[in-house]
C-alpha positions as CSV (number, residue, x, y, z in Angstrom):
1,M,0.2,0.1,0.0
2,D,2.8,2.5,0.7
3,D,4.2,1.9,-2.6
4,E,0.8,2.8,-4.5
5,R,0.3,5.5,-2.2
6,D,3.9,7.0,-3.1
7,A,3.0,6.2,-6.6
8,A,0.0,8.3,-6.9
9,S,1.7,11.0,-4.8
10,A,4.6,11.2,-7.5
11,T,2.1,11.4,-10.3
12,F,0.3,13.7,-8.8
13,I,3.3,16.3,-7.9
14,T,4.5,15.9,-11.3
15,A,1.2,16.6,-13.0
16,A,1.0,19.7,-10.8
17,E,4.2,20.8,-11.8
18,S,3.4,20.3,-15.5
19,F,0.2,22.4,-15.0
20,R,2.2,25.1,-13.4
21,D,4.9,25.1,-16.2
22,V,2.2,25.6,-18.9
23,V,0.9,28.3,-17.2
24,A,3.7,30.2,-16.7
25,R,4.3,30.2,-20.5
26,I,0.6,32.3,-21.2
27,A,1.5,35.6,-22.8
28,P,-0.2,38.7,-20.9
29,D,-2.6,39.2,-23.9
30,A,-3.8,35.5,-23.8
31,W,-5.6,35.4,-20.6
32,E,-9.1,36.4,-22.1
33,Q,-8.7,34.5,-25.2
34,A,-11.0,31.5,-26.0
35,A,-9.9,28.0,-24.6
36,L,-12.5,25.2,-24.1
37,G,-16.4,25.9,-24.6
38,V,-17.2,28.8,-22.8
39,W,-14.2,29.0,-20.9
40,S,-11.2,31.8,-21.5
41,V,-7.7,30.7,-21.0
42,R,-8.1,32.2,-17.6
43,D,-11.1,30.2,-16.8
44,L,-9.5,27.3,-17.5
45,V,-7.0,27.8,-15.4
46,G,-9.1,28.7,-13.0
47,H,-11.0,25.3,-13.3
48,T,-7.8,23.4,-13.3
49,S,-6.7,24.9,-10.3
50,R,-9.4,23.3,-8.5
51,A,-7.6,20.0,-8.9
52,L,-5.2,21.6,-6.4
53,S,-7.2,23.5,-4.0
54,T,-9.4,20.9,-3.0
55,V,-6.6,18.4,-2.0
56,Q,-6.0,21.4,0.6
57,A,-9.5,22.2,1.2
58,Y,-10.5,18.2,2.1
59,L,-7.7,16.8,3.5
60,G,-8.0,16.2,7.1
61,K,-11.7,17.2,7.2
62,E,-14.3,15.0,9.6
63,P,-14.9,12.0,7.9
64,S,-18.5,11.4,6.7
65,A,-20.8,8.8,6.8
66,S,-20.5,7.6,3.1
67,R,-17.1,5.9,2.1
68,L,-15.6,5.8,-1.3
69,G,-12.9,2.9,-2.0
70,S,-11.6,3.9,-5.6
71,P,-11.0,6.5,-7.9
72,V,-13.6,4.8,-10.0
73,A,-16.1,4.9,-7.3
74,Y,-15.4,8.6,-6.7
75,F,-16.0,9.5,-10.8
76,L,-19.3,7.4,-10.5
77,A,-20.5,9.2,-7.6
78,V,-19.8,12.7,-9.0
79,R,-21.2,12.1,-12.6
80,P,-24.7,13.3,-11.8
81,A,-23.1,16.7,-10.8
82,L,-21.3,17.1,-14.0
83,A,-24.6,16.7,-15.8
84,D,-25.1,20.3,-15.0
85,P,-22.4,22.1,-17.3
86,G,-23.6,25.5,-16.7
87,A,-22.7,25.0,-12.8
88,V,-19.3,23.4,-13.9
89,A,-18.6,26.6,-16.1
90,R,-19.6,29.1,-13.4
91,R,-17.1,27.7,-10.8
92,G,-14.4,27.8,-13.5
93,K,-15.1,31.2,-14.3
94,E,-15.2,32.3,-10.7
95,T,-12.0,30.6,-9.8
96,G,-10.4,32.1,-12.7
97,A,-11.1,35.5,-11.7
98,A,-10.1,34.5,-8.0
99,L,-6.5,34.1,-9.1
100,G,-6.3,37.8,-9.4
101,E,-3.9,40.1,-11.2
102,D,-1.2,37.6,-11.6
103,P,-2.8,34.3,-12.1
104,A,0.6,32.5,-13.1
105,S,2.2,33.6,-9.7
106,A,-1.0,32.5,-8.0
107,V,-1.2,29.1,-9.6
108,A,2.8,28.7,-8.8
109,T,2.2,28.9,-5.0
110,L,-0.6,26.8,-4.8
111,V,1.3,24.4,-6.7
112,R,4.1,24.6,-4.1
113,E,1.7,24.6,-1.0
114,V,-0.3,21.8,-2.4
115,I,2.8,19.7,-3.2
116,D,4.0,20.2,0.7
117,V,0.7,19.0,1.7
118,V,0.9,16.2,-0.1
119,S,4.4,15.4,0.8
120,G,3.9,15.8,4.4
121,S,0.7,13.7,4.6
122,V,0.7,10.6,6.7
123,A,-0.2,7.0,5.8
124,G,-3.7,6.8,5.9
125,A,-4.8,10.2,5.4
126,T,-8.2,10.7,4.2
127,V,-10.1,13.3,2.2
128,T,-13.7,14.1,3.1
129,T,-15.2,15.3,-0.5
130,P,-18.8,16.3,-1.0
131,V,-19.5,12.7,-2.1
132,G,-18.1,11.0,0.5
133,T,-14.7,10.3,2.5
134,M,-12.0,8.3,0.8
135,A,-8.0,7.9,1.3
136,L,-5.9,10.4,-0.1
137,S,-4.1,7.9,-2.2
138,D,-7.5,7.1,-4.2
139,Y,-8.5,10.7,-4.6
140,L,-5.1,11.8,-5.8
141,P,-5.3,9.9,-9.0
142,T,-8.9,11.7,-9.6
143,R,-6.7,15.0,-9.3
144,T,-3.9,13.8,-11.6
145,F,-6.6,12.9,-14.1
146,E,-8.2,16.4,-14.0
147,L,-4.5,18.0,-14.4
148,A,-3.7,15.8,-17.1
149,V,-6.9,16.1,-19.3
150,H,-7.0,20.2,-18.4
151,T,-3.2,20.9,-19.2
152,L,-3.5,19.2,-22.4
153,D,-6.5,21.3,-23.1
154,L,-4.6,24.7,-22.0
155,A,-1.5,23.5,-24.1
156,R,-4.0,23.1,-27.3
157,A,-5.4,26.3,-26.5
158,L,-2.1,28.0,-26.3
159,S,-0.9,26.4,-29.6
160,I,2.3,24.8,-27.6
161,P,3.4,21.3,-27.2
162,A,2.5,19.7,-24.1
163,P,5.4,19.2,-21.6
164,A,7.1,15.8,-21.8
165,S,6.7,15.8,-18.0
166,L,2.8,15.2,-18.2
167,R,3.8,11.8,-19.9
168,P,3.4,9.6,-16.5
169,A,0.3,11.4,-15.5
170,V,-1.6,10.8,-19.1
171,T,-0.7,7.1,-18.7
172,A,-2.1,6.9,-15.3
173,S,-5.0,9.0,-16.6
174,C,-5.5,6.6,-19.4
175,E,-5.6,3.6,-17.3
176,L,-8.2,5.2,-14.9
177,A,-10.3,6.2,-17.9
178,G,-10.2,2.5,-19.2
179,R,-11.3,1.3,-15.7
180,L,-14.0,3.6,-15.3
181,A,-15.2,3.2,-18.9
182,G,-15.6,-0.6,-18.2
183,Q,-18.2,0.3,-15.4
184,L,-20.4,2.4,-17.6
185,P,-23.6,0.9,-19.8
186,A,-21.3,2.4,-22.9
187,A,-18.4,0.0,-22.2
188,P,-19.0,-2.1,-25.3
189,E,-19.2,1.8,-27.2
190,F,-15.8,2.5,-25.6
191,L,-14.2,-0.7,-26.6
192,L,-15.0,-0.6,-30.2
193,A,-14.1,3.1,-30.6
194,L,-10.8,2.5,-29.0
195,T,-9.9,-0.5,-31.4
196,G,-10.8,1.5,-34.1
197,R,-14.3,0.0,-35.2
198,T,-16.1,2.8,-34.8
199,T,-15.6,6.7,-33.7
200,F,-16.3,8.6,-30.3
201,G,-19.5,10.3,-30.6
202,P,-19.9,13.3,-29.3
203,H,-21.5,12.2,-26.0
204,L,-19.2,9.2,-25.3
205,S,-17.2,10.3,-22.3
206,V,-16.4,8.8,-19.3
207,V,-16.7,12.1,-17.5
């Protein structure tokens, strides 16, 4: 279990650092340009930063009655909330605005703080999320997933290559996405698309 916890922490940390490094490359006049859906670059950075701030917010909170035993269980539990894209979009915009006049510095500070928190966490540490309490080592892969996907989104929006340091997080996120896809009713469609038999439709997503 210690090996799994250490691996989850290490992959999360490299994902956080990769996100920070891409944010550091955003030009002053690029923050308000379109990035993803209704989000500007600032909004997308704000949304992605929640993959860091929630670790701080949820770590060590009083446990809830509901328990989650895996990253897959977490994503299945939050899927109903993700069905309201308007609420997700609003949170991204609000968090982006809260980064202030120097969002890149705000992100760098947040990354440093969260890495310190994760590195200093004890074995068996838990987080209490809105959908239940779970081991920190199970929560971190869900944050790595968010960081990996949205760092790729951000790099695309900026027309820059994704950092090579993101590769471990991308690999881990592909594995997590596969486990999650296997638990969904559309599992056969995912498998056919992944093996080139069909293409991914606009609504075929694990999140």
